[in-house]
N, C-alpha and C positions, 0 to 999 in steps of 0.2 A: 279643782284640779283636773286637767285633761290628759289622760294617759297617752294620747297621740303626739303630745308636745313635751319632748324630753331632751335635756341638754346635760352636759356634764362639765364640771370645773375642777381643775387640779393644780396644785402648787407642788413644785420641785418634783419628786418622784411621781406624785399624783398627776402632775402636768404630762409626764411621759405616759402614764397609764391611760388618760383620757384620749391622748393623741392615738395611741395604739388601738383602743377600743374603736374609735372612729375609723381609723385607716383599715382595720380588719373587717368592717362592715356591720358593727353593732348598730342597731336601729335608733340612732340619735339624730336630732335636728342640728345640733351644733355642740362644739366643744371649745372650752377656753383653757389654755395652758398659761400659768404664770410662772416665770423663771423655771420651766421644766426642762428636763434632759431631752436632747434631740437625737441621741445615739441610742442604738439597740431597740428601736421601735419595731412594732409589728409591721411586716410587709403590707403593702396596699393591695387590697382585694379589688382588683380592677372593675369587677361588675357589682360590687356590693356597697361601695361607699355612698352613704345619703347625706352625711353631715357636712356642714360648714365649719371651718376651723378659724379660731383667733388665737394667735400665739404672741405672748408678751415676754420679751426677753431683755435682760440687762446687757448692753453692749460690752460692758466691762466685766462680765461674769466669767471668772477664770474656769468655770466648770463646763461652759459651752464654747467650743473652738469655732473659729471662723469656718473651718472645713465642715464641721457638723452642721452649721447654719446653711452652707451652700448645698450640702448633700441633701438636707431636709427639703430645701426650695426646690432643687433639681428634681427630686422624686415627686413632689406634690405637683409641680408644673407638668412634669412628664405624664402624670395620671390625669391631668385636667381637673384637679380638685379645686374647690373654692376656698381660699384661705387668705388671711391678712397676717402678716408678720411684722410686729412693731418692735424694733431694737432701740431701747432708750439709752441715748449716749450717756456715758458716765455711770450708768446704773450697774449695780453688782448683784450678786445672787441674793435672794430673799428681800428684794427691793420693796415688797409689799408688807413686810413684817416690822411694825415699830420697834420690836425687841431685838432686831438684827444686830444693832451696834453693841448691845450688851452681850449677846452670844458670841459676836466675833471677839470681843476682849476676853471674855471668859475662856474660850476654847481656842483661840488664836486662828480663827477661820476667816476667809476672805468674804465677809458678809457685810451688807450695809443697807440700812433703810434709806429710801429715796421717796419723800413725801410726794413730790410732783409726779413721779412715775407711778406711785401707788394710786393717787387720785385720779390721774388720766387713765390708767388701765381699767379701774373700776367704773368710770363713767363710760368708756368705750364698751366694756362688757354689758352694761345696762342697755346701751344703744343696740349692740349686737343681739341681745335677747328680744328687744322690740322689733327689730327686723325679721328674725327668724320665726317668731311667734306672732 
């Protein structure tokens, strides 16, 4: 283990947490957000951000508005931060969780597992880590 090589992954609320950590200047090499919130994030520390960002979002996720996506991208672009934003067509919230369909039925929530988006996002995460480390 190399203490100089640190990244963070977050899902849903955890996705917002890792994005906020990196935006505020926590010493991370990279962060990956899976179907994370994009609103209410920490402001960007203009001088302290070191991390690269990978954001995986479900384009059909009702919890993430088009406005939130555009605001996020505008802020990131304006600060000159390195990020990739992948918006999976048709994918909904919790697209990486194989139990999402069961939870959706049980609790009446707009959740859905998407095997293709799950597999693609995990493959891209592994590639991202190979690049940053």
